[in-house]
PyMOL Python script that loads the backbone (N, CA, C, O; Angstrom):
from pymol import cmd

cmd.read_pdbstr("""\
ATOM      1  N   MET A   1      20.332  17.378  35.515  1.00  0.00           N
ATOM      2  CA  MET A   1      20.229  15.957  35.233  1.00  0.00           C
ATOM      3  C   MET A   1      21.639  15.383  35.249  1.00  0.00           C
ATOM      4  O   MET A   1      22.550  15.880  34.587  1.00  0.00           O
ATOM      5  N   GLY A   2      21.778  14.338  36.016  1.00  0.00           N
ATOM      6  CA  GLY A   2      23.076  13.699  36.111  1.00  0.00           C
ATOM      7  C   GLY A   2      23.318  12.771  34.935  1.00  0.00           C
ATOM      8  O   GLY A   2      22.419  12.485  34.145  1.00  0.00           O
ATOM      9  N   ILE A   3      24.542  12.316  34.843  1.00  0.00           N
ATOM     10  CA  ILE A   3      24.935  11.432  33.747  1.00  0.00           C
ATOM     11  C   ILE A   3      24.189  10.108  33.813  1.00  0.00           C
ATOM     12  O   ILE A   3      23.844   9.525  32.786  1.00  0.00           O
ATOM     13  N   LYS A   4      23.942   9.639  35.041  1.00  0.00           N
ATOM     14  CA  LYS A   4      23.229   8.374  35.215  1.00  0.00           C
ATOM     15  C   LYS A   4      21.792   8.500  34.706  1.00  0.00           C
ATOM     16  O   LYS A   4      21.303   7.610  34.010  1.00  0.00           O
ATOM     17  N   ALA A   5      21.122   9.584  35.043  1.00  0.00           N
ATOM     18  CA  ALA A   5      19.751   9.813  34.598  1.00  0.00           C
ATOM     19  C   ALA A   5      19.700   9.995  33.077  1.00  0.00           C
ATOM     20  O   ALA A   5      18.758   9.548  32.422  1.00  0.00           O
ATOM     21  N   PHE A   6      20.727  10.659  32.523  1.00  0.00           N
ATOM     22  CA  PHE A   6      20.787  10.856  31.082  1.00  0.00           C
ATOM     23  C   PHE A   6      20.836   9.522  30.351  1.00  0.00           C
ATOM     24  O   PHE A   6      20.069   9.293  29.415  1.00  0.00           O
ATOM     25  N   PHE A   7      21.740   8.639  30.778  1.00  0.00           N
ATOM     26  CA  PHE A   7      21.871   7.347  30.117  1.00  0.00           C
ATOM     27  C   PHE A   7      20.647   6.472  30.340  1.00  0.00           C
ATOM     28  O   PHE A   7      20.243   5.723  29.452  1.00  0.00           O
ATOM     29  N   LYS A   8      20.062   6.569  31.522  1.00  0.00           N
ATOM     30  CA  LYS A   8      18.859   5.789  31.802  1.00  0.00           C
ATOM     31  C   LYS A   8      17.735   6.209  30.857  1.00  0.00           C
ATOM     32  O   LYS A   8      17.029   5.358  30.315  1.00  0.00           O
ATOM     33  N   LYS A   9      17.566   7.510  30.659  1.00  0.00           N
ATOM     34  CA  LYS A   9      16.550   8.009  29.737  1.00  0.00           C
ATOM     35  C   LYS A   9      16.881   7.622  28.304  1.00  0.00           C
ATOM     36  O   LYS A   9      15.996   7.202  27.559  1.00  0.00           O
ATOM     37  N   ALA A  10      18.139   7.755  27.908  1.00  0.00           N
ATOM     38  CA  ALA A  10      18.552   7.444  26.539  1.00  0.00           C
ATOM     39  C   ALA A  10      18.305   5.965  26.225  1.00  0.00           C
ATOM     40  O   ALA A  10      17.763   5.634  25.171  1.00  0.00           O
ATOM     41  N   PHE A  11      18.702   5.080  27.139  1.00  0.00           N
ATOM     42  CA  PHE A  11      18.502   3.649  26.899  1.00  0.00           C
ATOM     43  C   PHE A  11      17.025   3.274  26.942  1.00  0.00           C
ATOM     44  O   PHE A  11      16.596   2.362  26.234  1.00  0.00           O
ATOM     45  N   GLY A  12      16.255   3.961  27.756  1.00  0.00           N
ATOM     46  CA  GLY A  12      14.811   3.729  27.781  1.00  0.00           C
ATOM     47  C   GLY A  12      14.168   4.123  26.453  1.00  0.00           C
ATOM     48  O   GLY A  12      13.300   3.422  25.934  1.00  0.00           O
ATOM     49  N   ASP A  13      14.619   5.273  25.910  1.00  0.00           N
ATOM     50  CA  ASP A  13      14.113   5.716  24.608  1.00  0.00           C
ATOM     51  C   ASP A  13      14.492   4.730  23.506  1.00  0.00           C
ATOM     52  O   ASP A  13      13.683   4.428  22.629  1.00  0.00           O
ATOM     53  N   MET A  14      15.720   4.234  23.557  1.00  0.00           N
ATOM     54  CA  MET A  14      16.156   3.251  22.552  1.00  0.00           C
ATOM     55  C   MET A  14      15.337   1.972  22.648  1.00  0.00           C
ATOM     56  O   MET A  14      15.002   1.364  21.632  1.00  0.00           O
ATOM     57  N   LYS A  15      15.018   1.567  23.871  1.00  0.00           N
ATOM     58  CA  LYS A  15      14.232   0.346  24.070  1.00  0.00           C
ATOM     59  C   LYS A  15      12.844   0.504  23.461  1.00  0.00           C
ATOM     60  O   LYS A  15      12.358  -0.400  22.781  1.00  0.00           O
ATOM     61  N   GLU A  16      12.206   1.642  23.700  1.00  0.00           N
ATOM     62  CA  GLU A  16      10.876   1.899  23.133  1.00  0.00           C
ATOM     63  C   GLU A  16      10.933   1.969  21.610  1.00  0.00           C
ATOM     64  O   GLU A  16      10.051   1.451  20.926  1.00  0.00           O
ATOM     65  N   SER A  17      11.964   2.605  21.090  1.00  0.00           N
ATOM     66  CA  SER A  17      12.123   2.702  19.644  1.00  0.00           C
ATOM     67  C   SER A  17      12.322   1.321  19.025  1.00  0.00           C
ATOM     68  O   SER A  17      11.785   1.032  17.956  1.00  0.00           O
ATOM     69  N   THR A  18      13.084   0.484  19.688  1.00  0.00           N
ATOM     70  CA  THR A  18      13.325  -0.872  19.199  1.00  0.00           C
ATOM     71  C   THR A  18      12.039  -1.677  19.196  1.00  0.00           C
ATOM     72  O   THR A  18      11.779  -2.418  18.248  1.00  0.00           O
ATOM     73  N   LYS A  19      11.231  -1.548  20.234  1.00  0.00           N
ATOM     74  CA  LYS A  19       9.950  -2.259  20.288  1.00  0.00           C
ATOM     75  C   LYS A  19       9.038  -1.813  19.143  1.00  0.00           C
ATOM     76  O   LYS A  19       8.401  -2.636  18.485  1.00  0.00           O
ATOM     77  N   ALA A  20       8.985  -0.508  18.920  1.00  0.00           N
ATOM     78  CA  ALA A  20       8.132   0.013  17.844  1.00  0.00           C
ATOM     79  C   ALA A  20       8.617  -0.474  16.480  1.00  0.00           C
ATOM     80  O   ALA A  20       7.810  -0.852  15.632  1.00  0.00           O
ATOM     81  N   GLN A  21       9.932  -0.465  16.268  1.00  0.00           N
ATOM     82  CA  GLN A  21      10.477  -0.930  14.990  1.00  0.00           C
ATOM     83  C   GLN A  21      10.221  -2.418  14.797  1.00  0.00           C
ATOM     84  O   GLN A  21       9.989  -2.867  13.675  1.00  0.00           O
ATOM     85  N   HIS A  22      10.261  -3.178  15.873  1.00  0.00           N
ATOM     86  CA  HIS A  22       9.981  -4.607  15.797  1.00  0.00           C
ATOM     87  C   HIS A  22       8.542  -4.853  15.344  1.00  0.00           C
ATOM     88  O   HIS A  22       8.284  -5.755  14.548  1.00  0.00           O
ATOM     89  N   GLU A  23       7.613  -4.055  15.850  1.00  0.00           N
ATOM     90  CA  GLU A  23       6.219  -4.173  15.429  1.00  0.00           C
ATOM     91  C   GLU A  23       6.074  -3.866  13.940  1.00  0.00           C
ATOM     92  O   GLU A  23       5.337  -4.546  13.226  1.00  0.00           O
ATOM     93  N   VAL A  24       6.787  -2.830  13.479  1.00  0.00           N
ATOM     94  CA  VAL A  24       6.757  -2.483  12.055  1.00  0.00           C
ATOM     95  C   VAL A  24       7.322  -3.641  11.229  1.00  0.00           C
ATOM     96  O   VAL A  24       6.742  -4.017  10.210  1.00  0.00           O
ATOM     97  N   ASP A  25       8.424  -4.191  11.655  1.00  0.00           N
ATOM     98  CA  ASP A  25       9.042  -5.301  10.937  1.00  0.00           C
ATOM     99  C   ASP A  25       8.129  -6.516  10.883  1.00  0.00           C
ATOM    100  O   ASP A  25       8.037  -7.180   9.851  1.00  0.00           O
ATOM    101  N   LYS A  26       7.448  -6.810  11.998  1.00  0.00           N
ATOM    102  CA  LYS A  26       6.520  -7.941  12.015  1.00  0.00           C
ATOM    103  C   LYS A  26       5.384  -7.717  11.027  1.00  0.00           C
ATOM    104  O   LYS A  26       4.997  -8.639  10.309  1.00  0.00           O
ATOM    105  N   ALA A  27       4.848  -6.505  10.983  1.00  0.00           N
ATOM    106  CA  ALA A  27       3.756  -6.192  10.069  1.00  0.00           C
ATOM    107  C   ALA A  27       4.220  -6.295   8.612  1.00  0.00           C
ATOM    108  O   ALA A  27       3.508  -6.838   7.767  1.00  0.00           O
ATOM    109  N   ASN A  28       5.411  -5.774   8.325  1.00  0.00           N
ATOM    110  CA  ASN A  28       5.943  -5.859   6.962  1.00  0.00           C
ATOM    111  C   ASN A  28       6.200  -7.306   6.554  1.00  0.00           C
ATOM    112  O   ASN A  28       5.949  -7.675   5.406  1.00  0.00           O
ATOM    113  N   PHE A  29       6.692  -8.122   7.467  1.00  0.00           N
ATOM    114  CA  PHE A  29       6.940  -9.528   7.166  1.00  0.00           C
ATOM    115  C   PHE A  29       5.632 -10.256   6.891  1.00  0.00           C
ATOM    116  O   PHE A  29       5.553 -11.060   5.963  1.00  0.00           O
ATOM    117  N   ALA A  30       4.614  -9.982   7.687  1.00  0.00           N
ATOM    118  CA  ALA A  30       3.311 -10.619   7.476  1.00  0.00           C
ATOM    119  C   ALA A  30       2.731 -10.207   6.121  1.00  0.00           C
ATOM    120  O   ALA A  30       2.147 -11.033   5.421  1.00  0.00           O
ATOM    121  N   ALA A  31       2.889  -8.949   5.754  1.00  0.00           N
ATOM    122  CA  ALA A  31       2.384  -8.473   4.465  1.00  0.00           C
ATOM    123  C   ALA A  31       3.127  -9.148   3.314  1.00  0.00           C
ATOM    124  O   ALA A  31       2.506  -9.566   2.337  1.00  0.00           O
ATOM    125  N   ALA A  32       4.444  -9.257   3.422  1.00  0.00           N
ATOM    126  CA  ALA A  32       5.233  -9.902   2.369  1.00  0.00           C
ATOM    127  C   ALA A  32       4.874 -11.376   2.247  1.00  0.00           C
ATOM    128  O   ALA A  32       4.809 -11.919   1.144  1.00  0.00           O
ATOM    129  N   LYS A  33       4.646 -12.011   3.372  1.00  0.00           N
ATOM    130  CA  LYS A  33       4.264 -13.423   3.371  1.00  0.00           C
ATOM    131  C   LYS A  33       2.909 -13.614   2.693  1.00  0.00           C
ATOM    132  O   LYS A  33       2.735 -14.542   1.904  1.00  0.00           O
ATOM    133  N   ALA A  34       1.948 -12.738   2.997  1.00  0.00           N
ATOM    134  CA  ALA A  34       0.628 -12.829   2.392  1.00  0.00           C
ATOM    135  C   ALA A  34       0.695 -12.550   0.890  1.00  0.00           C
ATOM    136  O   ALA A  34       0.009 -13.206   0.107  1.00  0.00           O
ATOM    137  N   GLU A  35       1.518 -11.579   0.485  1.00  0.00           N
ATOM    138  CA  GLU A  35       1.667 -11.295  -0.939  1.00  0.00           C
ATOM    139  C   GLU A  35       2.284 -12.471  -1.680  1.00  0.00           C
ATOM    140  O   GLU A  35       1.878 -12.780  -2.800  1.00  0.00           O
ATOM    141  N   ALA A  36       3.258 -13.128  -1.064  1.00  0.00           N
ATOM    142  CA  ALA A  36       3.876 -14.287  -1.690  1.00  0.00           C
ATOM    143  C   ALA A  36       2.863 -15.414  -1.861  1.00  0.00           C
ATOM    144  O   ALA A  36       2.842 -16.087  -2.892  1.00  0.00           O
ATOM    145  N   LYS A  37       2.029 -15.615  -0.856  1.00  0.00           N
ATOM    146  CA  LYS A  37       1.003 -16.649  -0.952  1.00  0.00           C
ATOM    147  C   LYS A  37      -0.009 -16.307  -2.041  1.00  0.00           C
ATOM    148  O   LYS A  37      -0.449 -17.185  -2.783  1.00  0.00           O
ATOM    149  N   ALA A  38      -0.378 -15.026  -2.134  1.00  0.00           N
ATOM    150  CA  ALA A  38      -1.317 -14.597  -3.174  1.00  0.00           C
ATOM    151  C   ALA A  38      -0.717 -14.813  -4.560  1.00  0.00           C
ATOM    152  O   ALA A  38      -1.402 -15.263  -5.479  1.00  0.00           O
ATOM    153  N   ASN A  39       0.563 -14.491  -4.704  1.00  0.00           N
ATOM    154  CA  ASN A  39       1.234 -14.717  -5.986  1.00  0.00           C
ATOM    155  C   ASN A  39       1.243 -16.200  -6.339  1.00  0.00           C
ATOM    156  O   ASN A  39       1.027 -16.566  -7.494  1.00  0.00           O
ATOM    157  N   TRP A  40       1.491 -17.049  -5.354  1.00  0.00           N
ATOM    158  CA  TRP A  40       1.514 -18.488  -5.574  1.00  0.00           C
ATOM    159  C   TRP A  40       0.137 -18.993  -6.008  1.00  0.00           C
ATOM    160  O   TRP A  40       0.020 -19.786  -6.943  1.00  0.00           O
ATOM    161  N   GLU A  41      -0.901 -18.520  -5.315  1.00  0.00           N
ATOM    162  CA  GLU A  41      -2.251 -18.947  -5.663  1.00  0.00           C
ATOM    163  C   GLU A  41      -2.644 -18.465  -7.060  1.00  0.00           C
ATOM    164  O   GLU A  41      -3.315 -19.182  -7.803  1.00  0.00           O
ATOM    165  N   GLU A  42      -2.227 -17.253  -7.411  1.00  0.00           N
ATOM    166  CA  GLU A  42      -2.522 -16.754  -8.747  1.00  0.00           C
ATOM    167  C   GLU A  42      -1.772 -17.543  -9.806  1.00  0.00           C
ATOM    168  O   GLU A  42      -2.291 -17.752 -10.903  1.00  0.00           O
ATOM    169  N   ALA A  43      -0.569 -17.982  -9.499  1.00  0.00           N
ATOM    170  CA  ALA A  43       0.213 -18.757 -10.453  1.00  0.00           C
ATOM    171  C   ALA A  43      -0.425 -20.119 -10.715  1.00  0.00           C
ATOM    172  O   ALA A  43      -0.248 -20.693 -11.789  1.00  0.00           O
ATOM    173  N   LYS A  44      -1.161 -20.634  -9.742  1.00  0.00           N
ATOM    174  CA  LYS A  44      -1.799 -21.942  -9.890  1.00  0.00           C
ATOM    175  C   LYS A  44      -3.155 -21.858 -10.601  1.00  0.00           C
ATOM    176  O   LYS A  44      -3.771 -22.891 -10.860  1.00  0.00           O
ATOM    177  N   MET A  45      -3.632 -20.642 -10.922  1.00  0.00           N
ATOM    178  CA  MET A  45      -4.945 -20.499 -11.556  1.00  0.00           C
ATOM    179  C   MET A  45      -4.923 -21.104 -12.962  1.00  0.00           C
ATOM    180  O   MET A  45      -3.885 -21.159 -13.621  1.00  0.00           O
ATOM    181  N   SER A  46      -6.087 -21.549 -13.393  1.00  0.00           N
ATOM    182  CA  SER A  46      -6.199 -22.082 -14.745  1.00  0.00           C
ATOM    183  C   SER A  46      -6.140 -20.919 -15.741  1.00  0.00           C
ATOM    184  O   SER A  46      -6.385 -19.770 -15.372  1.00  0.00           O
ATOM    185  N   PRO A  47      -5.818 -21.216 -16.988  1.00  0.00           N
ATOM    186  CA  PRO A  47      -5.740 -20.135 -17.982  1.00  0.00           C
ATOM    187  C   PRO A  47      -7.039 -19.342 -18.123  1.00  0.00           C
ATOM    188  O   PRO A  47      -6.996 -18.126 -18.310  1.00  0.00           O
ATOM    189  N   SER A  48      -8.193 -20.009 -18.038  1.00  0.00           N
ATOM    190  CA  SER A  48      -9.451 -19.282 -18.167  1.00  0.00           C
ATOM    191  C   SER A  48      -9.680 -18.360 -16.967  1.00  0.00           C
ATOM    192  O   SER A  48     -10.194 -17.253 -17.127  1.00  0.00           O
ATOM    193  N   GLN A  49      -9.303 -18.806 -15.776  1.00  0.00           N
ATOM    194  CA  GLN A  49      -9.429 -17.956 -14.592  1.00  0.00           C
ATOM    195  C   GLN A  49      -8.485 -16.752 -14.700  1.00  0.00           C
ATOM    196  O   GLN A  49      -8.862 -15.627 -14.371  1.00  0.00           O
ATOM    197  N   ARG A  50      -7.260 -17.002 -15.162  1.00  0.00           N
ATOM    198  CA  ARG A  50      -6.279 -15.930 -15.306  1.00  0.00           C
ATOM    199  C   ARG A  50      -6.780 -14.898 -16.326  1.00  0.00           C
ATOM    200  O   ARG A  50      -6.647 -13.692 -16.117  1.00  0.00           O
ATOM    201  N   GLN A  51      -7.358 -15.389 -17.433  1.00  0.00           N
ATOM    202  CA  GLN A  51      -7.869 -14.487 -18.459  1.00  0.00           C
ATOM    203  C   GLN A  51      -9.017 -13.636 -17.914  1.00  0.00           C
ATOM    204  O   GLN A  51      -9.088 -12.439 -18.193  1.00  0.00           O
ATOM    205  N   ALA A  52      -9.908 -14.245 -17.145  1.00  0.00           N
ATOM    206  CA  ALA A  52     -11.031 -13.506 -16.559  1.00  0.00           C
ATOM    207  C   ALA A  52     -10.518 -12.453 -15.579  1.00  0.00           C
ATOM    208  O   ALA A  52     -11.036 -11.337 -15.546  1.00  0.00           O
ATOM    209  N   LYS A  53      -9.508 -12.796 -14.782  1.00  0.00           N
ATOM    210  CA  LYS A  53      -8.938 -11.846 -13.822  1.00  0.00           C
ATOM    211  C   LYS A  53      -8.301 -10.666 -14.553  1.00  0.00           C
ATOM    212  O   LYS A  53      -8.472  -9.516 -14.147  1.00  0.00           O
ATOM    213  N   MET A  54      -7.576 -10.947 -15.620  1.00  0.00           N
ATOM    214  CA  MET A  54      -6.939  -9.877 -16.381  1.00  0.00           C
ATOM    215  C   MET A  54      -7.985  -8.973 -17.027  1.00  0.00           C
ATOM    216  O   MET A  54      -7.788  -7.760 -17.107  1.00  0.00           O
ATOM    217  N   GLN A  55      -9.099  -9.554 -17.492  1.00  0.00           N
ATOM    218  CA  GLN A  55     -10.164  -8.755 -18.092  1.00  0.00           C
ATOM    219  C   GLN A  55     -10.802  -7.843 -17.049  1.00  0.00           C
ATOM    220  O   GLN A  55     -11.118  -6.691 -17.348  1.00  0.00           O
ATOM    221  N   GLU A  56     -10.996  -8.346 -15.821  1.00  0.00           N
ATOM    222  CA  GLU A  56     -11.527  -7.519 -14.739  1.00  0.00           C
ATOM    223  C   GLU A  56     -10.604  -6.336 -14.464  1.00  0.00           C
ATOM    224  O   GLU A  56     -11.062  -5.208 -14.285  1.00  0.00           O
ATOM    225  N   GLU A  57      -9.289  -6.607 -14.432  1.00  0.00           N
ATOM    226  CA  GLU A  57      -8.323  -5.539 -14.178  1.00  0.00           C
ATOM    227  C   GLU A  57      -8.360  -4.498 -15.297  1.00  0.00           C
ATOM    228  O   GLU A  57      -8.290  -3.300 -15.026  1.00  0.00           O
ATOM    229  N   ARG A  58      -8.468  -4.944 -16.549  1.00  0.00           N
ATOM    230  CA  ARG A  58      -8.543  -4.006 -17.667  1.00  0.00           C
ATOM    231  C   ARG A  58      -9.818  -3.178 -17.595  1.00  0.00           C
ATOM    232  O   ARG A  58      -9.793  -1.974 -17.850  1.00  0.00           O
ATOM    233  N   ASP A  59     -10.929  -3.815 -17.250  1.00  0.00           N
ATOM    234  CA  ASP A  59     -12.194  -3.085 -17.119  1.00  0.00           C
ATOM    235  C   ASP A  59     -12.102  -2.018 -16.036  1.00  0.00           C
ATOM    236  O   ASP A  59     -12.604  -0.906 -16.205  1.00  0.00           O
ATOM    237  N   ALA A  60     -11.460  -2.361 -14.923  1.00  0.00           N
ATOM    238  CA  ALA A  60     -11.295  -1.390 -13.834  1.00  0.00           C
ATOM    239  C   ALA A  60     -10.421  -0.221 -14.283  1.00  0.00           C
ATOM    240  O   ALA A  60     -10.701   0.930 -13.948  1.00  0.00           O
ATOM    241  N   GLN A  61      -9.367  -0.514 -15.038  1.00  0.00           N
ATOM    242  CA  GLN A  61      -8.493   0.552 -15.530  1.00  0.00           C
ATOM    243  C   GLN A  61      -9.232   1.460 -16.504  1.00  0.00           C
ATOM    244  O   GLN A  61      -9.057   2.678 -16.472  1.00  0.00           O
ATOM    245  N   ILE A  62     -10.055   0.876 -17.367  1.00  0.00           N
ATOM    246  CA  ILE A  62     -10.830   1.672 -18.325  1.00  0.00           C
ATOM    247  C   ILE A  62     -11.812   2.569 -17.576  1.00  0.00           C
ATOM    248  O   ILE A  62     -11.954   3.746 -17.908  1.00  0.00           O
ATOM    249  N   ALA A  63     -12.488   2.020 -16.567  1.00  0.00           N
ATOM    250  CA  ALA A  63     -13.437   2.811 -15.786  1.00  0.00           C
ATOM    251  C   ALA A  63     -12.733   3.972 -15.084  1.00  0.00           C
ATOM    252  O   ALA A  63     -13.248   5.089 -15.065  1.00  0.00           O
ATOM    253  N   ALA A  64     -11.567   3.713 -14.513  1.00  0.00           N
ATOM    254  CA  ALA A  64     -10.814   4.773 -13.834  1.00  0.00           C
ATOM    255  C   ALA A  64     -10.392   5.851 -14.828  1.00  0.00           C
ATOM    256  O   ALA A  64     -10.459   7.039 -14.514  1.00  0.00           O
ATOM    257  N   ALA A  65      -9.962   5.452 -16.016  1.00  0.00           N
ATOM    258  CA  ALA A  65      -9.549   6.419 -17.035  1.00  0.00           C
ATOM    259  C   ALA A  65     -10.736   7.263 -17.482  1.00  0.00           C
ATOM    260  O   ALA A  65     -10.602   8.469 -17.690  1.00  0.00           O
ATOM    261  N   ASN A  66     -11.889   6.631 -17.628  1.00  0.00           N
ATOM    262  CA  ASN A  66     -13.085   7.380 -18.026  1.00  0.00           C
ATOM    263  C   ASN A  66     -13.486   8.388 -16.954  1.00  0.00           C
ATOM    264  O   ASN A  66     -13.914   9.495 -17.280  1.00  0.00           O
ATOM    265  N   GLU A  67     -13.354   8.019 -15.681  1.00  0.00           N
ATOM    266  CA  GLU A  67     -13.658   8.950 -14.588  1.00  0.00           C
ATOM    267  C   GLU A  67     -12.701  10.139 -14.608  1.00  0.00           C
ATOM    268  O   GLU A  67     -13.119  11.282 -14.421  1.00  0.00           O
ATOM    269  N   ARG A  68     -11.412   9.865 -14.835  1.00  0.00           N
ATOM    270  CA  ARG A  68     -10.423  10.944 -14.900  1.00  0.00           C
ATOM    271  C   ARG A  68     -10.717  11.874 -16.074  1.00  0.00           C
ATOM    272  O   ARG A  68     -10.584  13.092 -15.957  1.00  0.00           O
ATOM    273  N   LYS A  69     -11.116  11.295 -17.206  1.00  0.00           N
ATOM    274  CA  LYS A  69     -11.442  12.102 -18.393  1.00  0.00           C
ATOM    275  C   LYS A  69     -12.658  12.981 -18.118  1.00  0.00           C
ATOM    276  O   LYS A  69     -12.678  14.156 -18.484  1.00  0.00           O
ATOM    277  N   ALA A  70     -13.673  12.405 -17.468  1.00  0.00           N
ATOM    278  CA  ALA A  70     -14.874  13.191 -17.152  1.00  0.00           C
ATOM    279  C   ALA A  70     -14.532  14.333 -16.200  1.00  0.00           C
ATOM    280  O   ALA A  70     -15.031  15.445 -16.371  1.00  0.00           O
ATOM    281  N   ALA A  71     -13.703  14.082 -15.217  1.00  0.00           N
ATOM    282  CA  ALA A  71     -13.297  15.127 -14.282  1.00  0.00           C
ATOM    283  C   ALA A  71     -12.514  16.221 -15.005  1.00  0.00           C
ATOM    284  O   ALA A  71     -12.699  17.406 -14.725  1.00  0.00           O
ATOM    285  N   ALA A  72     -11.649  15.833 -15.926  1.00  0.00           N
ATOM    286  CA  ALA A  72     -10.872  16.815 -16.681  1.00  0.00           C
ATOM    287  C   ALA A  72     -11.788  17.644 -17.579  1.00  0.00           C
ATOM    288  O   ALA A  72     -11.616  18.857 -17.697  1.00  0.00           O
ATOM    289  N   ASP A  73     -12.760  16.988 -18.208  1.00  0.00           N
ATOM    290  CA  ASP A  73     -13.715  17.723 -19.043  1.00  0.00           C
ATOM    291  C   ASP A  73     -14.503  18.740 -18.217  1.00  0.00           C
ATOM    292  O   ASP A  73     -14.751  19.856 -18.674  1.00  0.00           O
ATOM    293  N   ALA A  74     -14.895  18.354 -17.003  1.00  0.00           N
ATOM    294  CA  ALA A  74     -15.623  19.271 -16.123  1.00  0.00           C
ATOM    295  C   ALA A  74     -14.742  20.467 -15.753  1.00  0.00           C
ATOM    296  O   ALA A  74     -15.222  21.599 -15.696  1.00  0.00           O
ATOM    297  N   ARG A  75     -13.459  20.215 -15.503  1.00  0.00           N
ATOM    298  CA  ARG A  75     -12.549  21.312 -15.181  1.00  0.00           C
ATOM    299  C   ARG A  75     -12.370  22.245 -16.370  1.00  0.00           C
ATOM    300  O   ARG A  75     -12.286  23.462 -16.205  1.00  0.00           O
ATOM    301  N   ILE A  76     -12.312  21.664 -17.584  1.00  0.00           N
ATOM    302  CA  ILE A  76     -12.172  22.463 -18.791  1.00  0.00           C
ATOM    303  C   ILE A  76     -13.390  23.365 -18.962  1.00  0.00           C
ATOM    304  O   ILE A  76     -13.262  24.559 -19.231  1.00  0.00           O
ATOM    305  N   ASP A  77     -14.581  22.770 -18.801  1.00  0.00           N
ATOM    306  CA  ASP A  77     -15.819  23.553 -18.930  1.00  0.00           C
ATOM    307  C   ASP A  77     -15.886  24.669 -17.892  1.00  0.00           C
ATOM    308  O   ASP A  77     -16.305  25.784 -18.202  1.00  0.00           O
ATOM    309  N   ALA A  78     -15.474  24.372 -16.665  1.00  0.00           N
ATOM    310  CA  ALA A  78     -15.489  25.382 -15.612  1.00  0.00           C
ATOM    311  C   ALA A  78     -14.499  26.508 -15.922  1.00  0.00           C
ATOM    312  O   ALA A  78     -14.773  27.678 -15.654  1.00  0.00           O
ATOM    313  N   ALA A  79     -13.351  26.143 -16.485  1.00  0.00           N
ATOM    314  CA  ALA A  79     -12.348  27.162 -16.808  1.00  0.00           C
ATOM    315  C   ALA A  79     -12.809  28.048 -17.974  1.00  0.00           C
ATOM    316  O   ALA A  79     -12.510  29.242 -18.000  1.00  0.00           O
ATOM    317  N   LYS A  80     -13.533  27.468 -18.931  1.00  0.00           N
ATOM    318  CA  LYS A  80     -14.015  28.238 -20.075  1.00  0.00           C
ATOM    319  C   LYS A  80     -15.103  29.231 -19.670  1.00  0.00           C
ATOM    320  O   LYS A  80     -15.222  30.293 -20.281  1.00  0.00           O
ATOM    321  N   LYS A  81     -15.895  28.902 -18.651  1.00  0.00           N
ATOM    322  CA  LYS A  81     -16.981  29.784 -18.218  1.00  0.00           C
ATOM    323  C   LYS A  81     -16.489  30.995 -17.464  1.00  0.00           C
ATOM    324  O   LYS A  81     -17.210  31.989 -17.378  1.00  0.00           O
ATOM    325  N   LYS A  82     -15.295  30.952 -16.915  1.00  0.00           N
ATOM    326  CA  LYS A  82     -14.781  32.069 -16.117  1.00  0.00           C
ATOM    327  C   LYS A  82     -14.265  33.172 -16.979  1.00  0.00           C
ATOM    328  O   LYS A  82     -13.795  34.188 -16.466  1.00  0.00           O
TER     329      LYS A  82
END
""", "prot")
cmd.dss("prot")
cmd.show_as("cartoon", "prot")
cmd.util.cbc("prot")
cmd.orient("prot")
């Protein structure tokens, strides 16, 4: 492989890498923009809506904790039987 072919391949690889990174950057920017809009909309919620949303989040956390506890209890029972 000559020096010309080497550089042609190297610059081609850099071009493809740059295109791929640009796509990643565009996706990250769109996600950040959507998160900012969601934060703004949540900030505009009324106190009763905010309270209901927080209660939903707490209920979900309690349910997840109960599932983890049940799984741990099952593992304990399985370990005791062996």
